[in-house]
N, C-alpha and C positions, 0 to 999 in steps of 0.2 A: 139511329146513326144519321140517316138522311131525313129531310123534312117529310118525305112521303112514306117513310117506312121506319117507324120507331120500334125497336126490338126490346123485349124484356130479357134482361141478362141475369143469370144466376150469379149471386155475389159469393165469391170465395174469399173469406176473410182470414188473414193470418193473425197470430197473436201480436205481431209488431204493428200491423195496421190498426188493430183494435186499440192498442195503447196510444196510438197517435190521435185517434179521432174521438174517443169516448168523452174527453173533457170539453169538447166544443159545444157551443150553443146550438142546439138542434133547431131553434126557431130562426136562425139566421139564414138568409137566402141570397144575399147580395155580396158585392165586393166591399172591401174597406173604403172609407170615405176618400174623396179626392184630397191629395196632399197629405195623406196619413203616413206616407213614406214607408210602405212595407218592403220587405225583401221581395224581389221578383225573379222567378226562374222560368225561362222559356226553353222547352225541349222541342227542338225542330228536327224532324226526320227528313229524308230525301226520297222523293218519288212515291210518297205514300198516298194513295187514293182511298176513297171511302170504301170501295168494294173490297180491297185487300184487307183493310183494317177490320171491316165487318166480318170477313171470313175468319180472320185470326181470332177475334173475340169469340165468335160462335164455336170455334174449335177449342176454346179454353186456353189459348196461348197467351192471353193478356190479362191475367187475374189482377195484377196490381193496378193496371190502367182502369179496369172495371171498377174496382173499389175506390180508386182515387178520384176518377172523373165521372163515371157513369152512374155510380150510386150516390154521388154528391157533386155539388158545383153546377156549372152551366155548360150545356152542349149547344154550340152555335150550329144550327142545322142548315143554314144557308151561308156558308163561309166559302169565299172564293179568293184566288190569287188573280192579279191583273196582268201577269205575264207568266205563262206556264213553262218556265225554264229556270234552272238553278240560280245562275249568277244574277240575272235581272230581278228575280223574286227576292233573293236575299238582300240585294241593294235596296229594294222597296221596304223590306223589314227594317233596315237600318235608318232609312230617311223618311218614310211615310209618303214617298212620292211615286208617281207613275214613272215608267221607264224613260219616257221622252223628257222628263224633267231631271232625273238623276243621271241620265246619260249612259247607263249600262243597258245595252240593247241585246247582247248575245253573251255566250260563254267565252268567246275568243277575243283576243286583242285585234283592233284597238278599242272595241266597244264592250269589253269585259271588265275584269278586275281593275285594270289601269284607268278606266274611264270614270271611276267613282272618286269624287273629291271627298276623301274620308276625314278631312279636317273638321267636318261638322256632321256628326251622326248621333244616333241614340246613345252610343258609348260616351261621347264627349259631353252631351247634354246632362247625362246622369252623373258623370264625374264632376262637372261644374256644380251640380246640386248636392255634392257631398257623398255620393254613393261609391262603394268599392265595387268595381266592375270586373267580371271574369268571363273569358271566352274559352270554350273547349270544343275541338272538333273541326269540321269542314267549314271553311270560310267562303270566300268567293272564288269561283273557278279561275285558275291561273295564279292563285296566291303563291308567292315566292318569286315570281317574275321570270324564272328561267326553267327550262326542262333539259338540263345538261346530263349527258351520259359520259362517263370517263373511259368507256371502252370495254368495261367488264359486264355490261348489261344491267348494272345496278345504279340507280340514281344516287348521286352524291351531291348534297346541297352545297353550293359555293358560299363561303362565309360572307362575301361582300354583298350578297343579296338578302341577308337576314333582315326581315322587316316586321315590326309590330305596329299595327295601325294605331292612330292616336286614340286616347280615351280609355285604354284597357289597363287596369291595375294589375291583373294577372292574365297571361296569354298562353294557351296551349293549343296551337294551331297545326292541323295536318298540312303537310307540305305536298303540293302537286308535283309530279303526277302520282306520287305514292299514296295520295288520299284514297285512291280507288283500289287499293289492295287491302283486303281484310287481314292479311298477314304480310309483313315486310313493308313497313311504312315509317316515315319520319314525322315527328311532332316537334315543333319549335317551342321550347320552353322560354318564354319571353323574359322571365325574371332572371334566369341563369344565362340567357343568351346562347343557348346550345341547342343543336338539333339532335334529338334523341331517336335512336333507331330501335324498332321493335320487329325483329325477324319472325317471331313465332308466338306472339300473344294476340289473341283475337281482338280486333280493333275496338268493337263496342265495349268490351269489358275494360279495356284500358281507358276509354273515354269516361266510363263510369267512375273509375278510380281517380281520374283527374278532377272530375266534378266534385266528388266528396272531399278531395284534397283541398279544393278551393274553399268549400264551406268551412271545413275545419280550420283552415289557416286564417280566414278573415275573422272568424269568431274568436280565435285565440289572440289575434293581434289587436282587434278593435271591436269588441262585442257590441259597442253602442252604435256603430255605424250601420246603416242599411246597406244591403248588397244587391247587385243585379248579376245574374249568371245566365249566359246563353250557351246551352249545350246543343251542339249540332252534329247529329250522327250521319254517317254515310248510309247506313242501313235505312230502308231496304233496297237502296240503289244497287244495281248490278255492278260487278267488278270489272276493272280495266284489264287485268292480267290476261295475256294470251293463253296461258295454260287453262284458264277457266272457260274458254270459248267452247260451247257445247253444240250449237246448231245455228242455222240461219233459216230465215223464212224468205220465200220468193213471192214478192208482191205482184210480180208480173212485169214490172218495169226495172226492178233492181233487187239484189239480194240484201237483206237486212240481217246483220249479225246480232245474235242474242247471247250475251254472256251469262254465265251462271252466277248465283249468289251463294256464297258459302256461309253456312251457319256455324256457330260455335260447336265444338265436337259433341257436346252433350245433346244438341238439338238436331244433328244431322239425321235426315230421314224421317223425322217426326211428322212431316206433312205429306209423306209419300202417297197416302190414300186420299188426299183432298182433291176435290174436283173443281176446276175452273168454272165459276158461275158464267152462264151464257145469258146475257141480257138481250133485250129485243133488238138492239143494234149490233149484236155480235155477228161478224162475218156476213154482212148484208148480201142478199142475193142480187139486188138491183140497186145500183148507185147512180142511175141516170139523173136523179134529181139533185145530185151533189155537185159541188163546184168542180170546175175543170181540172184544178190541180189534183184533187182526189181521184177523179176518173182516170187521169193520166198516171198517177203514182201507183194506184192499186186497181188495175183494170180487171183482175180476176179474183175470185174468192180464194180464201186460204184453203189449202188442202189438209188432209189428215196429218201429214208430217209437220206442216207449219203449226197447226193447233197443238200438237204434242210438244213442240218446241216452246211455244208460249206457255203452255201449262207447266212445263218443267221449270221455267224461270219463275212463274207465279209461286210454285211450291217452295223454291229456295227463298224467295222473299218472305213468305209466311214464316219459315223457320228462323230467318234472321231477326224478325220482330220479337222473338222470345227473349233475346238478349237486351233489346230496347226496353221490354217490360221489366227485366231485372234491373236495368239502369234506373228506371223510375223508382223502384223499391229501394235501391241503395241511396238515392237522393233523399227520399223520405226518411230513411233511417238516420242519415247524417243530420237532417233538420231536427229530428227528435233528440238525438244525442246532444245537440247544442242548444236545446230549448228554444228552437225557432219555428215550431209548427204553427204557433199563433203569430199572426203578423207576417205571413208569407203568402204571396199569390203565385200560383203555379199555372203555367200555360203549356199546352201540348198541341202541336200543329205540324204541317209539312210545307216544303217550299213549292210543291206542285203535285198534281195528280198524275195519272197514267192511264194509257189505253192498253187493254189486253185482247186485241182482236175486234173490239168494237169499231164499226165503220171500216173493217179490214186493216186496221192500224195496230201497231205495237210500239208505241212511243208516247212522248208528251208533246209539248210545244203548241199543238193545234188547239183552237178555242172551242173544242167540244167540252161538254160539261164534265166528262170523266177526267179531264186533265186540269180544269180550272177550279173544280169544287174540291176542297180539302177539309180534313177534320180540323176542328178548332174547339178545344175544351179549355175553360178558364175556371180556376178553383181558388178561392180564398180558403186556406186550410182550416179556418175556424168554422166553415160552413159544412153542414152535414146533410142537407137536403138537396135533391136533384131538381133541376129545372131545364127547360129547353127554350131557346130563343130563335124564332124563325125569321127575324128581319135580316136583310142582306148585309153582311159584314165582309170586309176586305182585308188582305194583308197590309194594305195602306193604313189601316186603322190601328195597327199594333203599336207603332212608335208613339203616336199621340196619346194612346191609352196609357202606356207605361209612364210617359213623362208626366201626365196629369196625376197618376197615382203617386208619383215621386214628388209632387209639388214643384215640378220643373215645367219648362215650356220648350217646344221645338224651336231651334234657331232658324231652321229653314221654313219656307212656305210649304206646308204639307198638303197633300191631296186627300189624305184620310181624315178621319174624325175620331175623337175619343169614344170608346164604347161604354164609358161609365154611365151615361144616361140610360142605357138598356138595363142597368142593374138597380135603378131607382124604383120606388113604389109606383110611380106614375110613368108609364111608357111615353116616350117623346111623341108629340102630335105629328111631327114630320120626320121622315127618314128617307134615305135614298130609295128610289124606284128603279134605278138603272146605273150602270157603270161602264167604263171604257175598258 
């Protein structure tokens, strides 16, 4: 999983996955050629760090991910985001730019969702290149523009603020603030122009349904056109709802609330026996060598109650990942059903990592490796052999990589670079040594 610690994973193969992969060329190890115009699907999770994913895989919670990405395709072992916060990171994915260039600096207005000029993004570039584009899930924080309550405690989206960003052929976007509820949320159906309310269906399962609905629809309507699909889950991010607040930790300078993460009913409690890994930086005894902001924010060590609170959140996130694994499997099944397993590139990543008590912190944002290093797997579904790439790659690189695969070009001046040279027989003689 990480560059320092590669793990052998037991492969649990289902009949479906066998049928998807047996016809592929076992000798292939790279991506499709630049400009080959494959379908591209990006599955992006929220707050998924490598330690959490590694724990989930070792627990047997991610069998489809194991077979799809770890037993084949490429693991980027040194993959980083350049701003470890949801909204700026997602804007970087869409533009290939650093935050100071695309202007999205935080999750909140005026430097959040509204700061992005979305008239030129990965979606518009691919649409101009003839791709059918689809979005499902969490967009940028603050999407929808208002957080109005009508007095009954339930968010009701006002019709006049319905907004579909440019470049999307189909749009199924979670509406803030209900994005952060695994039950009881709105999704804007961009085609119908309606906000659909889901009071009692688990969010990740509905996003999977929307994703396969997109694949089925575009293949039925225009089987000859390539498509791009961005599936963006809230899981394993914690929930917003007040009723899910389970505990707080006392950093010594302030109380930090930790919300629980509800899994689908079938997976509730399945991680109850899992232990939070304690790395060398966990709950450090002495932080005199750390910056002043950290010494002031967390002047004392976490106590047993604090650690139990963090561990409870960690277990909930583990359980929520099981539905993400189901989602991957449903996407694969839809590709097979439509004859699209050959000629499709699948990517799996996260918008940022997370800290679970390392350096006495329980959050993201800070430029510690646990928050900026994220999983990144890239798989041409015709490839059946696994490889690892240890050169440093960034979320800035995904937009230029996808546009080059599509035979398009970014309209903006991107700060990232295409990753396709890393899949060539000869590795590039020069690659980045550092990043901002």
